[in-house]
C-alpha atoms as one frame of an Amber mdcrd trajectory, in Angstrom:
protein
  70.057 113.121 121.219  67.906 112.843 117.405  67.025 116.258 117.393  70.554
 117.484 118.198  71.651 116.170 114.934  68.980 117.350 112.959  69.407 120.600
 113.831  73.052 120.677 113.066  74.344 122.896 110.158  77.614 121.641 109.290
  76.564 119.313 107.061  74.680 121.423 105.046  77.083 124.316 105.524  80.149
 121.916 104.500  78.703 120.871 101.349  77.166 124.167  99.907  80.816 125.720
 100.734  81.908 122.869  98.294  79.291 123.534  95.796  80.644 127.369  95.838
  84.029 126.777  95.438  83.400 124.052  92.294  81.223 126.419  90.939  83.483
 129.213  91.197  86.419 127.270  89.284  84.405 125.967  86.835  83.387 129.668
  85.994  87.139 130.571  86.470  87.521 127.438  83.556  84.942 128.675  81.276
  86.183 132.582  81.172  89.603 131.093  80.090  88.836 128.529  77.608  86.069
 130.696  76.025  86.942 134.470  77.117  90.778 134.742  76.378  90.421 138.017
  76.393  89.519 138.804  79.632  91.312 135.844  81.309  94.002 135.935  83.330
  97.092 133.757  83.277  96.406 132.340  86.836  92.680 131.689  85.619  93.598
 127.601  84.765  95.989 127.466  88.015  93.153 128.686  90.088  90.013 126.814
  88.206  91.663 123.722  89.094  92.405 124.164  92.682  88.939 125.446  93.041
  87.666 122.355  91.506  89.978 119.788  93.214  88.895 121.064  96.725  86.419
 118.294  97.573  89.276 115.854  97.372  91.558 117.782  99.616  88.910 118.319
 101.994  88.403 113.952 101.989  92.225 113.602 101.988  92.200 116.097 105.061
  89.234 113.905 106.595  90.605 110.746 105.870  93.754 112.022 107.504  92.314
 113.406 110.482  90.333 109.966 111.188  93.406 107.966 110.804  95.524 110.034
 113.384  92.686 110.251 115.683  93.228 106.884 116.805  96.954 107.199 117.501
  96.201 110.196 120.170  93.106 109.119 121.870  93.266 108.222 125.614  94.444
 105.155 127.383  92.171 103.144 128.538  92.917 103.786 132.127  91.518 107.320
 131.948  87.852 106.311 131.610  85.178 108.878 132.858  82.315 108.681 135.287
  80.062 108.422 132.554  81.494 105.959 130.242  82.254 103.680 133.382  78.057
 103.871 134.772  76.789 103.110 131.283  79.348 100.201 130.227  78.200  98.541
 133.847  74.362  99.307 133.010  74.672  97.702 130.194  76.588  94.537 130.672
  75.546  90.802 130.642  76.342  90.446 134.454  73.184  93.044 135.332  70.627
  91.759 132.885  67.757  90.181 134.959  66.461  87.669 131.777  67.484  84.290
 132.014  70.605  83.049 130.543  68.821  79.404 128.942  68.127  79.535 125.293
  64.771  80.365 123.824  64.506  76.847 122.588  65.375  75.120 126.471  62.982
  77.921 128.026  60.151  77.025 125.988
């Protein structure tokens, strides 16, 4: 499981994409402010949208995590793997003594 996480490219990919968007927004803003003869009237709008893109991304991520709980399967429909894992980790299957450590010493 740990090897799968180390090879996962989603986090660096998303971070790189957001960095590129913010950098492009900064370039548009610098062009609009410091080179007015080359700038277009839509440069500041594009700049603020690109600079605000991480906020939009995190807002949608937050909404997704909130809405994910609303659309989960009911508890009665648990697959076989989850059931066996739950049974293996239960206290009833433990071979250890139920006495506290202070009483057993």
